[in-house]
C-alpha positions in Angstrom: 58.2 139.5 168.0 56.8 136.1 167.2 54.9 133.8 169.5 54.4 130.1 168.8 52.2 127.6 170.6 51.8 123.8 170.3 49.1 121.7 171.8 49.7 117.9 171.9 46.8 115.5 172.3 48.2 112.3 173.8 47.0 108.8 174.4 49.0 107.2 177.2 50.0 103.6 177.2 49.2 101.1 180.0 48.3 103.7 182.6 45.8 102.7 185.4 45.9 105.7 187.7 46.4 109.4 187.8 49.6 108.8 189.7 50.9 106.7 186.8 49.7 109.3 184.4 51.8 112.0 186.2 54.9 109.7 186.1 54.5 109.7 182.2 53.5 113.4 181.6 55.8 115.2 184.0 59.0 114.0 182.5 57.9 115.0 179.0 57.0 118.5 180.3 60.3 118.8 182.2 62.3 117.7 179.1 60.6 120.2 176.9 61.3 123.0 179.4 64.9 122.0 180.0 65.9 121.3 176.4 64.1 124.1 174.6 63.4 126.8 177.2 59.7 126.8 176.5 56.8 127.2 178.8 55.0 123.9 179.0 52.2 122.3 181.1 49.5 119.7 181.1 46.4 121.7 180.1 43.5 119.3 179.6 42.0 115.9 180.4 43.5 116.1 183.9 40.9 113.7 185.3 41.3 111.0 182.6 43.9 108.3 183.2 44.9 107.6 179.6 44.6 111.0 177.9 46.6 114.2 178.3 47.0 117.5 176.5 50.3 119.2 176.8 50.5 122.9 175.8 53.6 124.9 175.2 54.5 128.4 174.2 57.7 130.2 173.2 58.7 133.7 172.0 61.4 134.7 169.6 62.5 137.7 167.6 63.2 135.5 164.6 60.4 133.5 162.8 62.8 130.9 161.5 64.2 130.2 165.0 60.7 129.9 166.4 59.7 127.4 163.7 62.8 125.4 164.4 62.1 125.2 168.1 58.5 124.2 167.5 59.6 121.5 165.1 62.1 120.1 167.6 59.5 120.0 170.4 57.0 118.2 168.1 59.7 115.6 167.2 60.6 115.1 170.8 57.0 114.3 171.8 56.2 112.2 168.7 59.3 110.1 169.5 58.3 109.2 173.0 57.4 105.5 173.0 55.2 105.6 176.0 52.6 107.9 174.4 50.7 108.0 171.1 50.5 111.4 169.6 46.9 111.8 168.4 47.1 115.3 167.1 49.2 118.5 167.2 47.8 122.0 166.9 50.3 124.7 166.0 49.6 128.4 166.2 52.0 131.1 165.1 51.5 134.8 165.9 53.6 137.3 164.0 54.0 141.0 164.0 51.1 141.4 161.6 48.6 139.9 164.1 
């Protein structure tokens, strides 16, 4: 069994309220969950208007498949024009851990 996690540190565009922030972050989280069947949520900077951290996790029996899913998730978030991807932290836990 392999477990992979990603943490995206995001700078949001022209966002002036927490309500506007939710309207940007929620669709990204929902698309990650729908397209790739991962667990995803906003996990940090909840009280800041223009910053967000989205975390996701997924489990697979195949390391190659897990890497592919994580790569696709990263490309999806990086390709969103309404956010600037500041950093990505990837963790991979295999059977030897």
